[in-house]
C-alpha positions in Angstrom: -24.2 -12.4 6.2 -23.1 -8.5 5.8 -25.9 -6.2 4.6 -25.4 -2.7 3.6 -25.3 -1.1 7.0 -21.9 -3.2 7.6 -20.6 -0.8 4.8 -17.1 0.5 5.6 -14.2 1.7 4.5 -11.6 -1.3 4.7 -14.3 -3.6 5.1 -13.0 -7.0 3.6 -16.3 -9.0 1.9 -16.6 -12.4 -0.2 -17.5 -11.8 -3.8 -17.8 -15.2 -6.0 -15.2 -16.6 -3.9 -12.6 -14.0 -3.6 -11.8 -11.1 -1.2 -12.8 -8.0 -2.0 -12.0 -4.8 0.2 -14.2 -1.3 -0.1 -12.2 1.4 -1.1 -14.8 3.7 -0.9 -18.9 3.8 -0.4 -21.3 7.1 0.0 -24.8 6.5 1.4 -27.3 8.1 -0.9 -31.3 8.7 0.0 -32.4 10.4 -2.9 -36.0 12.3 -2.6 -38.0 9.6 -4.0 -37.4 6.0 -4.3 -35.0 3.7 -1.8 -31.9 4.2 -0.5 -28.8 2.7 -1.7 -24.7 2.8 -1.3 -22.4 3.1 -4.3 -19.4 1.2 -3.4 -16.4 1.3 -4.9 -14.3 -2.7 -4.4 -11.5 -3.4 -5.1 -10.0 -7.4 -5.5 -7.3 -8.2 -3.3 -5.7 -11.0 -5.2 -6.1 -9.7 -8.4 -6.4 -5.9 -8.3 -9.2 -5.0 -9.9 -11.7 -2.9 -9.5 -15.8 -2.6 -9.6 -18.0 -0.3 -8.5 -21.3 -1.6 -7.0 -24.5 -0.1 -6.0 -26.7 -2.1 -3.1 -29.8 -1.5 -2.2 -30.6 -0.2 1.3 -31.1 -3.6 3.6 -29.7 -5.6 1.0 -26.9 -8.8 1.9 -23.7 -8.2 0.4 -22.3 -11.3 1.3 -19.6 -12.5 4.2 -17.0 -11.1 5.4 -13.6 -12.5 4.1 -11.4 -13.9 6.3 -8.1 -11.9 5.6 -4.8 -12.6 8.1 -2.3 -10.6 9.2 1.2 -12.1 10.0 4.4 -9.6 10.9 7.0 -11.2 8.3 10.6 -9.8 7.1 11.7 -9.0 4.1 14.7 -10.7 3.3 15.8 -10.3 -0.6 14.7 -10.2 -3.5 15.5 -12.3 -7.3 13.6 -10.3 -10.4 10.1 -10.1 -9.6 10.0 -12.8 -6.8 10.2 -11.2 -3.4 11.3 -13.2 -0.1 9.6 -12.6 3.1 9.9 -14.9 6.3 7.7 -14.9 8.8 8.9 -14.2 12.3 7.0 -16.6 14.4 8.2 -20.0 12.9 11.3 -18.5 10.2 9.1 -20.3 7.4 9.5 -18.7 4.1 7.2 -17.4 1.5 7.3 -15.8 -2.2 5.2 -12.9 -3.3 6.0 -11.8 -6.7 5.9 -8.2 -7.9 2.2 -8.3 -8.8 1.6 -9.1 -5.0 4.2 -6.6 -3.6 3.0 -4.0 -5.7 4.2 -0.2 -5.3 5.6 -1.9 -1.9 8.2 -2.7 -3.6 9.8 0.5 -3.9 10.2 0.9 -0.1 11.2 -2.3 0.8 14.8 -2.7 2.6 16.7 -5.5 3.4 15.4 -7.1 7.1 12.2 -4.6 7.0 9.4 -5.9 9.2 6.4 -5.7 6.9 2.4 -6.8 7.6 1.9 -9.7 5.3 -1.7 -10.5 3.9 -3.3 -14.1 3.9 -6.4 -15.6 2.0 -6.6 -18.9 3.2 -3.0 -19.7 3.3 -2.2 -17.9 0.2 -0.3 -14.9 0.4 -2.1 -11.8 -1.6 0.0 -8.3 -0.5 1.6 -6.5 2.1 1.2 -3.4 4.4 4.9 -1.8 4.8 5.5 0.8 7.8 3.8 4.4 7.2 7.3 5.6 6.9 11.1 4.7 6.5 13.9 5.7 6.0 16.1 5.3 2.3 19.5 6.7 1.7 19.2 9.4 -1.6 21.8 7.1 -4.5 21.7 9.8 -7.1 20.1 13.6 -7.3 22.0 16.7 -9.3 24.2 18.3 -6.6 22.3 21.7 -5.0 23.8 25.4 -7.0 24.4 27.9 -5.2 22.3 30.6 -5.6 19.0 28.5 -6.5 17.1 29.2 -3.7 13.3 29.5 -5.1 11.3 28.7 -2.3 9.5 25.1 -2.8 11.6 23.8 -5.6 12.8 20.3 -6.1 14.8 18.1 -8.3 14.4 14.5 -8.9 16.3 12.0 -6.5 16.8 8.1 -6.8 16.8 6.0 -3.8 18.8 2.8 -2.5 15.7 0.7 -3.6 15.6 2.6 -7.4 12.4 4.7 -6.7 12.7 8.5 -8.5 11.4 11.3 -5.9 11.4 14.9 -5.8 13.2 16.3 -3.1 13.8 19.9 -2.1 17.7 21.2 -3.5 19.1 21.4 -0.1 19.0 17.7 -0.2 22.5 16.4 -1.2 23.0 12.7 -2.7 24.3 10.0 -0.4 21.5 11.3 2.7 19.3 9.6 4.7 15.7 11.1 3.8 12.2 10.1 5.4 9.8 8.7 2.8 5.5 8.7 3.5 4.9 5.2 1.7 1.0 5.6 1.5 2.2 8.9 -1.5 5.7 8.2 -2.1 6.5 12.2 -1.1 9.6 13.0 0.7 9.1 14.1 4.3 12.4 15.8 5.8 15.7 14.6 6.3 16.7 12.1 9.0 18.3 13.6 12.1 21.6 12.8 13.0 
């Protein structure tokens, strides 16, 4: 059993049989009274969030056994995404809800880290940076050189983001998957 001294970001704990992850926490020691820790928790299966406060020294539960497995993205049909275990070649299907925001950055044959709770896949983590092609954007206009100006662009995955005016359709860019933002053009 873990107590409040074990609380840290990304700690995975079991609450009522479900795995929860600590998204944020704050230790508070008031002038009077007992110290406590405020936590913001996210259910790793449903995606629900909750705030929970623990008194200092209180037992918070057991650490959740969440396994990570390296997998390769194969394809998606509708809202079902198919992945293959790189070691056993076994295929797993995840729903669009389980894939979450990662769907905006998945390209065929990409290697990802799938998260499993027991034998059930519950989510995945994509690399922090991916190279994607711009499939649709407005052309640059000569003289339109305002510093920091951006325009919307659609990527090969369907994700829409803002890019600098000098980047054109058909070019490849680096995208930060944590924020969904443009980083730079891919160097040739």
